[in-house]
Every structure is written in structure tokens, then in C-alpha cells.
C-alpha positions, 0 to 999 in steps of 0.5 A: 500500500502507498502511504499518504503523499507517496508518488511514482517517480516521473508522474505528476511529481510536484503538483501531486506532492503539494496536494498530498502535503496540503491534505495531510496538514488538514488532518484528514478530517472533513465535515459530512452531510449525514443524518447523524451528527459529529461524524468524521470523514477519513481519507485513505490513499493508495498511489502505488502506480502500476506499470505503464500500460500495465492495465490490459486484457492480458496482464489484468483480465477479470480473472487476475485483477490489479489490486490496490489496498487500503489499510484501516487500523482504527475500529469504527462503524462506517456510515458512508463510503466514497471512492476516487480513482485516477488512471489513464486508459485509451478505452474506459469502457474496457474496465470493471472497477470493484471495491471490497470491504474487510468483511468481503462485501463487494460492490462494482462501482464502474461496470464498463462505462464510457466506451472508447473514451479516454481516462478515468478521473472521478470520485464515486459518491452515492449522493452525486447528482450525475450517474456514471452512465453519463461519463461518455467523454474524454477526461484529463489526468490531473493532480487529485484530489479534487477529482475532475468528476463526481459521479454516482457509481454503477452500484450503491456504496451504501451497502457498506454502511454499518460495517466495521471499518478496521481491516484491509479494503481492496480496489480491484481493476480489470480489463476485459477487452483487447487492444487498449490499455492504461496505467493506474495512478491513484485511488482515494478511499473516503470512510465516514465514521458514524457518531458514537452517540447513536442508535441504529434503528430499523423497521420491518413490516409483514402482512399475513396474506398478500391476496386475502379475500374480502371480509377476512381477517389479516394481521400486520407484524411490525418489528423494530430493532436496534442494531447490535453494533449501536453504541447507545440504548434508544429510548422514547421509540415511536413507530407510526402505522396508521391503518389505511382505509382498506382495513378495519382495526380489530386489535393489537398485541405485543410490546408497548402500546398501540393507538389505533386512532393516531397509528402511534406504537409507543415501543419504549426502550431498545438496547443494542441488539434488542428488538420489539414486535407488534401484531395488528389484527384487522378486517379486510374492507376493500373491494374485489381486486383493490390493492391496499398499501400500508406504510409505517415509519419510526417517528421518534427516538432519543438518539440520532440514527447513522443511516436514517432520520425519523419521521422524514417520510423517505421511503428508501431509509431502513426506518420505513417499511410498507406492505401491499395486499390485493383483494381476490374475488371470492364471493358468489351471489347467493341463491334466493329461496323459491317463493311458494304461494298456494293461492297464486301471486299478486304483482306490484310493478313499478312500471305500471304504478305512478310515483311523484318525484320527491313524494314520501308516500303513496297508496296502491291497489294490487289485484288479489292482494288489496291495498299496499301503502308506502311511507318513507321517513328520512329524519336525519338526512337529505333527499338529493335531486339528481336527473340521472336518478329520476330527479328529486328523490325518492323517485322512479328511475331506470338508471339503477338496473340491478343487472336486468337485461332490459331496464325497469323502473324501481324506486330510488332513494338517493340520500345524503346522510349526515352521520353514520347512524342516520337512516331512512325508513320505508314502511310498506303496509298491507290492507290484509296479511299475505302468506309471503312476499319477495322483492329485490333491493338494488345497489347495496354496496360500499365505496371507500371513504364515502359510504357503506350501505346497510339495509335491514328488513323486518316484517310484521304480522299483527304487530309481531316481528317476522324475519325474512331471508336475505340473499346476498350479491357479490358486493355485499354480505348478509347476517340475519335480516341485514345486508352489508355493502363491502365492495363497489357495484355499478348502477347496471350491475347485479353485484349490489342486489339483495333479494328479500324473501318472506316465507310466512305471513306478514301485513307490514314490511319495514326497510331500514337503510343507512350505513355500517361501521365501514362508513366515514363519520359523515357519509357522502351521497348514497342510494338504493333502489326498491324493485317490484314486489311479488305478494302471495295472495291471501288464503282463507283457513280456520281451525277449531280446537276444544280442550278440557281439564278437571278442576275437582271431584267429590272424592279427591278434591283438587288433588289429582281430580278425576272425571267422575260424577260430581266432578267440575270440568272446565272447557275451552273452545279456541277458534283460530284464523290460520289463513291470511285473509281477515275473517268476518262474522265468525260463530262457533256452536258447541252442543253440550252432552247429556251427562254434563250440566252447564254452570251458569255465569262461568263463561269468559272470553279472550284471544286465547285460552290463557287470556280468556278472562273477560266475563260473558253473561249467558244471553246473546244481548248486551255490550258483552257480545262485542267486546270484542267477542260474544257468547251465549247459551240456549238450552244445551247449545253454547255459541261463541262469536267474533265480528272479525279475525285477522290473520294468525289471530283467534278467540277463545271461550271458556266455561264450566260444568258438572259431570252428572 
């Protein structure tokens, strides 16, 4: 190795010697623009010249390179490396120049660049603004440093960062093309020592699946480490990973604490060689084929970092990490149950029904079904006016088609709901109960940062809730009697369809429309459309049951009484409307047996045997005959009556007597 200031006699004697001497007087300490403070740059020179024209494809092929070494006797961690090379050559593009660290790391810094242009006089520096590929002109031989050019090398020298400086660094030169040759003059290795008051932190992130299905659970794993070579323990370490809109936070576990609102993971303290990990569990909330990127960065540390700066947003530094997943298409549209109607169907068809744009109520007659009434309320939002969707909403329109080959009318509700819990209610009231019904709601879907449709459908019969079957499309999923949008469906696609099927009797339907938790705090414009409704026609059916119980007898009293002479027996006659038509003027007659004596004044009525507590006198006159049920006895014939019975309702008559 050549020492500082050494030269080859006869080549650049005076000027070169003066430059070396001046640099020696400067003490080899240079300031450097690095992330860490108090760093020192040291220059190591080898000016042992080669034989004249000793670099050629015969003497120095790439299997037998010319080597020049730099002995570094001081132990420190490297945070930056530059290399300057001065040599003559008649075809610079013949050359390959490689720098090798004491640990064996190899970097090709110049890979046959420059073609037939002469000479090499350049400092190679990762931070240079010009790439070495632009070195396409003849250069001159001058005393160095400074070098004529500062260029970005063929491969980054930053791979040496973090390595131990002490040991022998080697510069290798070879010529792989015949005819041209050159002479090595000098090389300068510049090593920047990392400050001793630092902690070298790095961050890694992984995701459990890069191709998850929608609505599935994924996990992100963050690992922050303090390098074993760090001289300091880092305290106050914070990593920020604010989850993107394509996932919904569920939980976090691991070292430190995680704030899902800010994305800040308070790691705490990391000694040299230590690491900490955090696992974040989330639900995939993006649509099919959508890609979701999640980036994280170290934002705080008590000590400087030799190769990165916390919270600067530079993606190439090792304190920054990111992952991306792409949602795969996985859901199929469900198959709706077949609506079975014993008496046939009646159709409510929007193509043949009128609706004034902006109206919130309407009443219609459906053949075989009767009156169908609509009432829409929107207490916390605004109905929008959009010509594409029929004008002022609610409105009939044909833009949202549900994937039908020929567009049909449906009732659009285009709304702006001002908060996540606001809803629109559509109540459909029937003049009489029907055994079943089926209809489709179009466009129940999701749009990131805008809305997340949720539709809940409930039926009623005589005030009691009836749960329908909901069948999903590919842009939504169903739980119970609610459908949740989680992918985007266009106006003309069937992806957002939800089919609603009632397989039991109803006399009212309520459709509750709003948002679920994927929506932002203030959702934007959103809408769904109600298509035609198929009703099962009402059916008439009535049943009568009679039950009895022995209350007491002369032998056993009330303890396990028997039906023996003298026993008191209570009977209950129950008349039930098992159809869906409302029944009128119902009367049931019971002929009492010869061995039974009716007990006067014991008749009571009600909607069931258990609820038959209303007193009835024994004649067929008076207000008790219509409150709402009546009862009378004439001789041995007992009669029960009701003016009307709605679907699935009934009336009961109880009375007592003695066995003869």
C-alpha cells in the first residue's frame, strides 16, 4: 500500500506532492452531510502506480485483477463510503472497477462505462447528482484530489454502511477487452465514521396474506430493532402505522402500546441488539381486486440514527417499511329461496304504478292482494335531486338496473346522510296479511371513504316481528335480516342486489337503510333502489280446537281430580284464523252432552285460552257480545262469536260444568 503523499517517480511529481502535503496538514478530517451528527470523514490513499500500460486484457483480465489496498487500523462503524480513482486508459469502457470491504462485501462501482473514451478521473459518491452512465467523454489526468468528476457509481456504496471499518479494503481493476490499455495512478478511499452517540434503528413490516379475500381477517407484524453494533440504548421509540382505509382495526398485541386512532406504537426502550414486535389484527374492507398499501415509519427516538432520520417520510431509509395486499374475488351471489304461494301471486310493478318525484308516500291497489301503502321517513338526512336518478328523490328511475337485461323502473332513494347512524325508513303496509312476499333491493354496496350501505328488513304480522331471508350479491354480505355493502357495484350491475324473501305471513314490511361501521363519520351521497314486489295472495283457513281439564271431584278434591260424577270440568273452545285473509262474522256452536250440566255465569272470553278472562253473561244481548267477542247459551247449545279475525289471530271461550 502507498502511504499518504507517496508518488511514482516521473508522474505528476510536484503538483501531486503539494496536494498530498496540503491534505495531510488538514488532518484528514472533513465535515459530512449525514443524518447523524459529529461524524468524521477519513481519507485513505493508495498511489502505488502500476506499470505503464500495465492495465490490459492480458496482464489484468477479470480473472487476475490489479489490486490496490487500503489499510484501516482504527475500529469504527462506517456510515458512508466514497471512492476516487485516477488512471489513464485509451478505452474506459474496457474496465470493471470493484471495491471490497474487510468483511468481503463487494460492490462494482464502474461496470464498463464510457466506451472508447479516454481516462478515468472521478470520485464515486452515492449522493452525486450525475450517474456514471453519463461519463461518455474524454477526461484529463490531473493532480487529485479534487477529482475532475463526481459521479454516482454503477452500484450503491451504501451497502457498506454499518460495517466495521478496521481491516484491509481492496480496489480491484480489470480489463476485459483487447487492444487498449492504461496505467493506474491513484485511488482515494473516503470512510465516514458514524457518531458514537447513536442508535441504529430499523423497521420491518409483514402482512399475513398478500391476496386475502374480502371480509377476512389479516394481521400486520411490525418489528423494530436496534442494531447490535449501536453504541447507545434508544429510548422514547415511536413507530407510526396508521391503518389505511382498506382495513378495519380489530386489535393489537405485543410490546408497548398501540393507538389505533393516531397509528402511534409507543415501543419504549431498545438496547443494542434488542428488538420489539407488534401484531395488528384487522378486517379486510376493500373491494374485489383493490390493492391496499400500508406504510409505517419510526417517528421518534432519543438518539440520532447513522443511516436514517425519523419521521422524514423517505421511503428508501431502513426506518420505513410498507406492505401491499390485493383483494381476490371470492364471493358468489347467493341463491334466493323459491317463493311458494298456494293461492297464486299478486304483482306490484313499478312500471305500471305512478310515483311523484320527491313524494314520501303513496297508496296502491294490487289485484288479489288489496291495498299496499308506502311511507318513507328520512329524519336525519337529505333527499338529493339528481336527473340521472329520476330527479328529486325518492323517485322512479331506470338508471339503477340491478343487472336486468332490459331496464325497469324501481324506486330510488338517493340520500345524503349526515352521520353514520342516520337512516331512512320505508314502511310498506298491507290492507290484509299475505302468506309471503319477495322483492329485490338494488345497489347495496360500499365505496371507500364515502359510504357503506346497510339495509335491514323486518316484517310484521299483527304487530309481531317476522324475519325474512336475505340473499346476498357479490358486493355485499348478509347476517340475519341485514345486508352489508363491502365492495363497489355499478348502477347496471347485479353485484349490489339483495333479494328479500318472506316465507310466512306478514301485513307490514319495514326497510331500514343507512350505513355500517365501514362508513366515514359523515357519509357522502348514497342510494338504493326498491324493485317490484311479488305478494302471495291471501288464503282463507280456520281451525277449531276444544280442550278440557278437571278442576275437582267429590272424592279427591283438587288433588289429582278425576272425571267422575260430581266432578267440575272446565272447557275451552279456541277458534283460530290460520289463513291470511281477515275473517268476518265468525260463530262457533258447541252442543253440550247429556251427562254434563252447564254452570251458569262461568263463561269468559279472550284471544286465547290463557287470556280468556273477560266475563260473558249467558244471553246473546248486551255490550258483552262485542267486546270484542260474544257468547251465549240456549238450552244445551253454547255459541261463541267474533265480528272479525285477522290473520294468525283467534278467540277463545271458556266455561264450566258438572259431570252428572
